[in-house]
KOLDOVEX-163216 format. One record per residue: x, z, y of N, C-alpha, C in turn; residue in three letters; chain. Coordinates in nm, 2 decimals, always signed. Last residue first. Layout:
! residues N
   n_xx   n_zz   n_yy  ca_xx  ca_zz  ca_yy   c_xx   c_zz   c_yy res chain
      X      Z      Y      X      Z      Y      X      Z      Y ala     A
...
This chain:
! residues 184
   n_xx   n_zz   n_yy  ca_xx  ca_zz  ca_yy   c_xx   c_zz   c_yy res chain
  +0.48  +1.71  -1.94  +0.56  +1.85  -1.95  +0.64  +1.87  -2.07 glu     A
  +0.43  +1.42  -1.75  +0.45  +1.49  -1.90  +0.53  +1.61  -1.89 thr     A
  +0.22  +1.22  -1.59  +0.30  +1.34  -1.59  +0.31  +1.41  -1.73 leu     A
  +0.17  +0.90  -1.49  +0.17  +0.98  -1.63  +0.27  +1.11  -1.61 asn     A
  -0.02  +0.64  -1.31  +0.08  +0.75  -1.34  +0.06  +0.83  -1.47 phe     A
  -0.11  +0.37  -1.15  -0.11  +0.44  -1.27  +0.01  +0.54  -1.26 asn     A
  -0.10  +0.29  -0.88  -0.21  +0.23  -0.95  -0.24  +0.29  -1.11 val     A
  -0.07  +0.41  -0.56  -0.03  +0.44  -0.71  -0.16  +0.38  -0.78 ile     A
  +0.01  +0.15  -0.32  -0.08  +0.25  -0.38  -0.04  +0.28  -0.52 ala     A
  +0.10  +0.02  +0.00  +0.14  +0.07  -0.14  +0.03  +0.17  -0.18 trp     A
  +0.01  -0.26  +0.20  -0.02  -0.11  +0.18  +0.02  -0.08  +0.02 asn     A
  +0.02  -0.51  +0.27  +0.12  -0.44  +0.32  +0.09  -0.28  +0.29 asp     A
  -0.18  -0.62  +0.09  -0.18  -0.61  +0.20  -0.11  -0.52  +0.29 lys     A
  -0.07  -0.42  -0.19  -0.19  -0.51  -0.14  -0.19  -0.51  -0.01 thr     A
  +0.15  -0.32  -0.44  +0.14  -0.34  -0.30  +0.03  -0.43  -0.26 lys     A
  +0.15  -0.07  -0.66  +0.13  -0.19  -0.65  +0.10  -0.23  -0.49 lys     A
  +0.32  +0.13  -0.88  +0.27  +0.13  -0.76  +0.26  -0.01  -0.74 phe     A
  +0.33  +0.39  -1.14  +0.32  +0.24  -1.14  +0.28  +0.20  -0.98 met     A
  +0.53  +0.66  -1.26  +0.44  +0.58  -1.17  +0.46  +0.46  -1.17 tyr     A
  +0.61  +0.93  -1.44  +0.62  +0.78  -1.45  +0.50  +0.75  -1.34 ser     A
  +0.78  +1.21  -1.46  +0.66  +1.17  -1.37  +0.68  +1.01  -1.38 val     A
  +0.84  +1.51  -1.66  +0.88  +1.36  -1.64  +0.74  +1.30  -1.59 leu     A
  +0.96  +1.83  -1.63  +0.87  +1.74  -1.62  +0.92  +1.58  -1.61 leu     A
  +1.09  +2.09  -1.63  +1.07  +2.00  -1.75  +0.99  +1.89  -1.77 gly     A
  +1.13  +2.23  -1.43  +1.01  +2.23  -1.47  +0.99  +2.15  -1.62 glu     A
  +1.39  +2.13  -1.36  +1.38  +2.27  -1.36  +1.24  +2.30  -1.43 ile     A
  +1.38  +1.85  -1.38  +1.44  +1.91  -1.47  +1.40  +2.06  -1.48 pro     A
  +1.20  +1.61  -1.33  +1.21  +1.71  -1.26  +1.26  +1.82  -1.36 tyr     A
  +1.21  +1.25  -1.31  +1.26  +1.37  -1.38  +1.27  +1.50  -1.29 glu     A
  +1.05  +0.98  -1.23  +1.09  +1.08  -1.18  +1.09  +1.21  -1.30 leu     A
  +1.04  +0.65  -1.23  +1.01  +0.74  -1.30  +1.12  +0.85  -1.25 gln     A
  +0.83  +0.34  -1.11  +0.94  +0.49  -1.07  +0.93  +0.58  -1.16 leu     A
  +0.79  +0.01  -1.05  +0.79  +0.13  -1.15  +0.89  +0.24  -1.12 arg     A
  +0.62  -0.18  -0.82  +0.73  -0.09  -0.86  +0.69  +0.01  -0.94 val     A
  +0.49  -0.49  -0.69  +0.50  -0.35  -0.78  +0.62  -0.32  -0.80 ser     A
  +0.59  -0.74  -0.54  +0.46  -0.65  -0.50  +0.41  -0.53  -0.61 asn     A
  +0.80  -0.81  -0.78  +0.71  -0.87  -0.67  +0.57  -0.78  -0.67 thr     A
  +0.94  -0.53  -0.90  +0.92  -0.67  -0.93  +0.82  -0.70  -0.81 val     A
  +1.19  -0.27  -0.96  +1.10  -0.35  -0.85  +1.09  -0.49  -0.89 cys     A
  +1.22  +0.02  -1.10  +1.22  -0.12  -1.11  +1.12  -0.18  -1.02 val     A
  +1.40  +0.31  -1.14  +1.33  +0.23  -1.04  +1.35  +0.11  -1.05 leu     A
  +1.45  +0.59  -1.31  +1.39  +0.45  -1.34  +1.36  +0.40  -1.21 glu     A
  +1.51  +0.84  -1.24  +1.58  +0.79  -1.39  +1.56  +0.65  -1.38 ser     A
  +1.60  +1.03  -1.03  +1.53  +0.90  -1.01  +1.57  +0.83  -1.15 val     A
  +1.55  +1.37  -1.05  +1.62  +1.27  -1.09  +1.55  +1.14  -1.09 val     A
  +1.48  +1.61  -0.83  +1.43  +1.51  -0.89  +1.55  +1.43  -0.92 phe     A
  +1.55  +1.97  -0.84  +1.61  +1.84  -0.78  +1.52  +1.73  -0.87 tyr     A
  +1.66  +2.29  -0.83  +1.54  +2.20  -0.81  +1.56  +2.09  -0.77 ser     A
  +1.91  +2.40  -0.84  +1.85  +2.40  -0.95  +1.73  +2.30  -0.95 lys     A
  +2.24  +2.36  -0.72  +2.09  +2.33  -0.70  +2.03  +2.33  -0.82 ile     A
  +2.50  +2.43  -0.67  +2.42  +2.51  -0.78  +2.30  +2.49  -0.75 gln     A
  +2.69  +2.28  -0.53  +2.61  +2.37  -0.47  +2.51  +2.45  -0.54 arg     A
  +2.79  +2.14  -0.75  +2.89  +2.23  -0.67  +2.81  +2.31  -0.57 gln     A
  +2.57  +2.00  -0.86  +2.65  +2.09  -0.94  +2.73  +2.19  -0.85 asn     A
  +2.51  +1.82  -0.65  +2.42  +1.92  -0.69  +2.48  +2.04  -0.77 ile     A
  +2.76  +1.70  -0.62  +2.70  +1.76  -0.51  +2.60  +1.88  -0.54 glu     A
  +2.75  +1.55  -0.86  +2.86  +1.65  -0.82  +2.83  +1.75  -0.72 val     A
  +2.52  +1.38  -0.86  +2.51  +1.48  -0.96  +2.62  +1.59  -0.91 glu     A
  +2.44  +1.35  -0.51  +2.50  +1.31  -0.62  +2.49  +1.43  -0.74 thr     A
  +2.15  +1.35  -0.31  +2.27  +1.42  -0.34  +2.32  +1.34  -0.49 met     A
  +1.94  +1.32  -0.07  +1.97  +1.26  -0.16  +2.12  +1.29  -0.20 ile     A
  +1.62  +1.50  +0.08  +1.78  +1.46  +0.08  +1.80  +1.39  -0.05 ile     A
  +1.35  +1.48  +0.30  +1.43  +1.49  +0.18  +1.55  +1.46  +0.18 val     A
  +1.29  +1.69  +0.57  +1.34  +1.57  +0.54  +1.40  +1.59  +0.39 gln     A
  +1.02  +1.93  +0.59  +1.17  +1.91  +0.57  +1.19  +1.76  +0.52 arg     A
  +0.76  +2.00  +0.56  +0.83  +2.02  +0.66  +0.97  +1.98  +0.68 gly     A
  +0.69  +1.98  +0.27  +0.71  +2.11  +0.35  +0.78  +2.11  +0.47 phe     A
  +0.87  +1.65  +0.31  +0.78  +1.74  +0.21  +0.81  +1.90  +0.27 lys     A
  +0.94  +1.33  +0.40  +0.95  +1.47  +0.43  +0.83  +1.55  +0.32 thr     A
  +1.07  +1.05  +0.50  +1.02  +1.08  +0.37  +1.03  +1.25  +0.38 val     A
  +1.25  +0.97  +0.68  +1.10  +0.99  +0.71  +1.03  +1.03  +0.60 gly     A
  +1.47  +0.78  +0.47  +1.46  +0.85  +0.60  +1.32  +0.84  +0.65 lys     A
  +1.51  +0.66  +0.24  +1.44  +0.78  +0.23  +1.41  +0.84  +0.37 leu     A
  +1.72  +0.46  +0.32  +1.59  +0.41  +0.27  +1.49  +0.53  +0.24 asn     A
  +1.96  +0.60  +0.36  +1.88  +0.53  +0.48  +1.73  +0.52  +0.44 asp     A
  +2.11  +0.59  +0.14  +2.04  +0.74  +0.19  +1.96  +0.69  +0.30 his     A
  +2.08  +0.41  -0.11  +2.12  +0.39  +0.03  +2.06  +0.51  +0.07 asn     A
  +2.27  +0.51  -0.41  +2.15  +0.47  -0.34  +2.18  +0.48  -0.19 ala     A
  +2.38  +0.44  -0.73  +2.40  +0.45  -0.59  +2.30  +0.42  -0.54 asn     A
  +2.21  +0.57  -1.01  +2.31  +0.47  -0.96  +2.32  +0.49  -0.82 glu     A
  +2.04  +0.78  -1.04  +2.14  +0.75  -1.15  +2.25  +0.66  -1.10 ile     A
  +1.97  +1.00  -0.77  +1.97  +0.88  -0.84  +2.08  +0.84  -0.94 phe     A
  +1.83  +1.30  -0.69  +1.95  +1.25  -0.76  +1.91  +1.11  -0.83 arg     A
  +1.69  +1.45  -0.41  +1.68  +1.36  -0.50  +1.81  +1.30  -0.57 phe     A
  +1.52  +1.75  -0.32  +1.65  +1.66  -0.35  +1.64  +1.57  -0.46 val     A
  +1.35  +1.92  -0.10  +1.33  +1.83  -0.20  +1.44  +1.74  -0.20 ile     A
  +1.31  +2.25  -0.03  +1.42  +2.12  +0.00  +1.39  +2.03  -0.11 gln     A
  +1.16  +2.44  -0.14  +1.09  +2.37  -0.03  +1.18  +2.25  +0.02 lys     A
  +1.31  +2.56  -0.31  +1.23  +2.47  -0.36  +1.17  +2.39  -0.25 arg     A
  +1.38  +2.82  -0.18  +1.47  +2.71  -0.20  +1.42  +2.58  -0.24 ser     A
  +1.15  +2.97  -0.21  +1.16  +2.90  -0.10  +1.28  +2.79  -0.10 thr     A
  +0.98  +3.07  -0.47  +1.11  +3.04  -0.48  +1.12  +2.93  -0.34 asp     A
  +0.72  +3.13  -0.48  +0.79  +3.21  -0.56  +0.96  +3.18  -0.54 asn     A
  +0.60  +2.94  -0.32  +0.58  +3.06  -0.28  +0.67  +3.16  -0.35 asp     A
  +0.68  +2.69  -0.44  +0.73  +2.73  -0.33  +0.72  +2.87  -0.27 ile     A
  +0.62  +2.54  -0.70  +0.62  +2.70  -0.67  +0.70  +2.75  -0.55 his     A
  +0.57  +2.28  -0.76  +0.69  +2.31  -0.66  +0.72  +2.45  -0.68 tyr     A
  +0.37  +2.24  -0.95  +0.51  +2.27  -1.00  +0.60  +2.30  -0.92 phe     A
  +0.12  +2.16  -0.79  +0.14  +2.32  -0.89  +0.29  +2.34  -0.94 lys     A
  +0.19  +1.91  -0.72  +0.21  +2.02  -0.64  +0.20  +2.16  -0.70 gln     A
  +0.13  +1.68  -0.90  +0.24  +1.76  -0.90  +0.27  +1.89  -0.81 leu     A
  -0.14  +1.61  -0.87  -0.11  +1.68  -0.98  +0.03  +1.74  -0.98 gln     A
  -0.09  +1.47  -0.61  -0.18  +1.60  -0.62  -0.13  +1.67  -0.74 gln     A
  +0.20  +1.37  -0.49  +0.10  +1.33  -0.57  +0.01  +1.46  -0.62 leu     A
  +0.38  +1.35  -0.30  +0.27  +1.41  -0.26  +0.18  +1.38  -0.36 asp     A
  +0.61  +1.20  -0.43  +0.63  +1.35  -0.41  +0.50  +1.43  -0.38 ile     A
  +0.50  +0.95  -0.41  +0.55  +1.01  -0.54  +0.55  +1.17  -0.53 ala     A
  +0.45  +0.90  -0.16  +0.33  +0.90  -0.23  +0.37  +0.98  -0.37 met     A
  +0.72  +0.88  -0.06  +0.64  +1.00  -0.02  +0.52  +0.99  -0.07 gln     A
  +0.81  +0.67  -0.20  +0.88  +0.83  -0.23  +0.79  +0.93  -0.17 phe     A
  +0.67  +0.48  -0.10  +0.66  +0.50  -0.26  +0.70  +0.64  -0.28 ile     A
  +0.73  +0.47  +0.18  +0.59  +0.50  +0.12  +0.59  +0.54  -0.02 asp     A
  +1.02  +0.44  +0.18  +0.95  +0.56  +0.23  +0.81  +0.58  +0.19 lys     A
  +1.04  +0.19  +0.05  +1.09  +0.29  -0.01  +1.02  +0.44  +0.04 phe     A
  +0.90  +0.05  +0.26  +0.88  +0.04  +0.13  +0.90  +0.15  +0.06 asp     A
  +1.09  +0.08  +0.47  +0.94  +0.13  +0.48  +0.88  +0.12  +0.34 lys     A
  +1.31  -0.05  +0.38  +1.32  +0.09  +0.40  +1.16  +0.14  +0.41 pro     A
  +1.18  -0.31  +0.16  +1.22  -0.27  +0.28  +1.24  -0.12  +0.30 leu     A
  +1.31  -0.46  -0.15  +1.21  -0.35  -0.08  +1.26  -0.32  +0.05 leu     A
  +1.49  -0.63  -0.19  +1.40  -0.70  -0.17  +1.28  -0.59  -0.10 lys     A
  +1.69  -0.46  -0.32  +1.72  -0.52  -0.18  +1.58  -0.58  -0.11 ala     A
  +1.61  -0.45  -0.57  +1.57  -0.35  -0.48  +1.58  -0.36  -0.35 lys     A
  +1.68  -0.71  -0.66  +1.55  -0.69  -0.65  +1.50  -0.55  -0.57 gln     A
  +1.97  -0.66  -0.63  +1.90  -0.78  -0.56  +1.73  -0.76  -0.55 asp     A
  +2.02  -0.46  -0.80  +2.03  -0.42  -0.67  +1.97  -0.52  -0.58 ser     A
  +1.79  -0.43  -1.08  +1.91  -0.48  -1.02  +1.92  -0.41  -0.86 ser     A
  +1.65  -0.37  -1.38  +1.65  -0.34  -1.25  +1.80  -0.39  -1.19 gln     A
  +1.39  -0.57  -1.56  +1.52  -0.53  -1.55  +1.55  -0.47  -1.40 gly     A
  +1.18  -0.69  -1.58  +1.16  -0.55  -1.58  +1.30  -0.50  -1.55 phe     A
  +1.19  -0.98  -1.52  +1.08  -0.90  -1.48  +1.09  -0.74  -1.49 ser     A
  +1.42  -1.07  -1.63  +1.40  -1.07  -1.49  +1.28  -1.01  -1.44 ser     A
  +1.42  -0.96  -1.88  +1.52  -0.92  -1.81  +1.48  -0.91  -1.68 ile     A
  +1.18  -1.11  -1.99  +1.17  -0.94  -1.98  +1.30  -0.90  -1.89 thr     A
  +1.27  -1.36  -1.95  +1.17  -1.31  -1.86  +1.16  -1.14  -1.85 leu     A
  +1.48  -1.37  -2.14  +1.49  -1.40  -1.97  +1.39  -1.35  -1.90 ile     A
  +1.33  -1.30  -2.35  +1.44  -1.22  -2.32  +1.45  -1.24  -2.16 cys     A
  +1.15  -1.50  -2.38  +1.10  -1.39  -2.37  +1.21  -1.30  -2.30 phe     A
  +1.32  -1.73  -2.41  +1.24  -1.72  -2.28  +1.18  -1.58  -2.26 leu     A
  +1.43  -1.67  -2.67  +1.50  -1.68  -2.54  +1.43  -1.67  -2.40 tyr     A
  +1.21  -1.68  -2.82  +1.28  -1.57  -2.82  +1.38  -1.56  -2.70 ala     A
  +1.11  -1.98  -2.80  +1.03  -1.85  -2.75  +1.10  -1.71  -2.72 phe     A
  +1.34  -2.08  -2.90  +1.32  -2.11  -2.75  +1.22  -1.99  -2.71 ile     A
  +1.32  -1.98  -3.14  +1.44  -1.96  -3.07  +1.40  -1.97  -2.92 leu     A
  +1.07  -2.09  -3.22  +1.08  -1.96  -3.23  +1.22  -1.91  -3.14 ile     A
  +1.12  -2.38  -3.22  +1.03  -2.30  -3.12  +1.05  -2.17  -3.11 gln     A
  +1.34  -2.38  -3.42  +1.38  -2.42  -3.27  +1.28  -2.36  -3.17 lys     A
  +1.20  -2.33  -3.63  +1.29  -2.22  -3.59  +1.34  -2.25  -3.44 met     A
  +1.02  -2.56  -3.63  +0.95  -2.42  -3.60  +1.06  -2.31  -3.56 gln     A
  +1.19  -2.73  -3.70  +1.14  -2.76  -3.56  +1.04  -2.62  -3.54 gln     A
  +1.28  -2.67  -3.96  +1.37  -2.68  -3.83  +1.30  -2.68  -3.70 gln     A
  +1.04  -2.71  -4.09  +1.11  -2.57  -4.07  +1.19  -2.59  -3.96 arg     A
  +1.03  -2.99  -4.05  +0.92  -2.90  -3.98  +0.96  -2.76  -3.98 asp     A
  +1.25  -3.06  -4.19  +1.23  -3.10  -4.06  +1.10  -3.01  -3.99 lys     A
  +1.15  -2.95  -4.45  +1.27  -2.93  -4.38  +1.27  -2.95  -4.23 his     A
  +0.94  -3.12  -4.52  +0.93  -2.96  -4.49  +1.04  -2.94  -4.41 his     A
  +1.05  -3.37  -4.50  +0.95  -3.34  -4.40  +0.91  -3.21  -4.41 lys     A
  +1.20  -3.32  -4.75  +1.28  -3.37  -4.60  +1.17  -3.34  -4.49 ile     A
  +1.01  -3.29  -4.92  +1.09  -3.19  -4.89  +1.19  -3.21  -4.78 ala     A
  +0.88  -3.55  -4.93  +0.80  -3.42  -4.86  +0.91  -3.29  -4.84 ala     A
  +1.09  -3.72  -5.02  +1.03  -3.72  -4.90  +0.95  -3.62  -4.85 leu     A
  +1.09  -3.61  -5.28  +1.22  -3.58  -5.19  +1.18  -3.61  -5.06 phe     A
  +0.84  -3.67  -5.38  +0.88  -3.52  -5.38  +0.99  -3.50  -5.26 gln     A
  +0.87  -3.93  -5.35  +0.76  -3.88  -5.27  +0.78  -3.72  -5.25 arg     A
  +1.05  -4.00  -5.55  +1.09  -3.99  -5.42  +0.99  -3.95  -5.31 asn     A
  +0.94  -3.88  -5.78  +1.05  -3.81  -5.73  +1.09  -3.85  -5.60 arg     A
  +0.73  -4.08  -5.79  +0.70  -3.92  -5.79  +0.79  -3.87  -5.71 leu     A
  +0.88  -4.30  -5.84  +0.79  -4.29  -5.73  +0.77  -4.16  -5.68 arg     A
  +1.00  -4.24  -6.09  +1.07  -4.26  -5.96  +1.01  -4.24  -5.83 phe     A
  +0.76  -4.22  -6.24  +0.85  -4.10  -6.26  +0.94  -4.12  -6.12 ser     A
  +0.66  -4.50  -6.23  +0.61  -4.40  -6.18  +0.69  -4.26  -6.15 asp     A
  +0.91  -4.61  -6.36  +0.86  -4.64  -6.21  +0.79  -4.53  -6.14 ala     A
  +0.87  -4.53  -6.59  +1.00  -4.51  -6.53  +0.99  -4.51  -6.38 glu     A
  +0.66  -4.63  -6.68  +0.65  -4.49  -6.67  +0.78  -4.45  -6.60 ala     A
  +0.71  -4.93  -6.67  +0.62  -4.86  -6.55  +0.62  -4.73  -6.56 ser     A
  +0.98  -5.06  -6.72  +0.92  -4.97  -6.77  +0.83  -4.89  -6.67 asp     A
  +1.14  -5.26  -6.57  +1.07  -5.29  -6.67  +0.95  -5.18  -6.73 arg     A
  +1.21  -5.23  -6.23  +1.22  -5.17  -6.36  +1.13  -5.24  -6.45 thr     A
  +1.35  -5.20  -5.94  +1.29  -5.31  -6.02  +1.32  -5.26  -6.16 his     A
  +1.26  -4.99  -5.67  +1.33  -5.01  -5.79  +1.26  -5.10  -5.86 leu     A
  +1.31  -4.93  -5.32  +1.25  -5.01  -5.43  +1.31  -5.02  -5.56 val     A
  +1.26  -4.64  -5.12  +1.36  -4.74  -5.20  +1.27  -4.79  -5.32 cys     A
  +1.14  -4.66  -4.78  +1.13  -4.64  -4.94  +1.25  -4.71  -5.02 phe     A
  +1.23  -4.51  -4.48  +1.25  -4.63  -4.58  +1.23  -4.59  -4.71 glu     A
  +1.03  -4.43  -4.20  +1.12  -4.38  -4.33  +1.11  -4.49  -4.42 met     A
């Protein structure tokens, strides 16, 4: 930084000038520091948004990384969750033996081949098909987020007013439920 040199006869005037000059330089330094802080905050916010979207966003590319066997294992474990069994009520209503999934977005029907419950293959239907057939017992796949070796799945079971959130983790080619939350 350059300093301005003032030739003056009055030492009080020179001292006053030096003080104003130091204050001016301090203000410039403070302004540059604030600019640097703002840049850092903006960079952090940008990176946070990018990482959040890439880690937790759901895209068909991420789902494509899951093999049909992965889908089968995950959905089989989801419907076989011990704490969920008491809500099926198949003794009172045999129509509930057919497990139906409704995906919020398009789904590949082949991904759930081999997933069975009560001796029946689960099926995927659209909202229109469910309404046309007047099916009351079905699961809504409201969230399916796939990240490397982990999946977050959220199922709604409207007939029972349930929301089940699962966190799956894959280790050595085997999926396991790491955490779940069942809310009535």
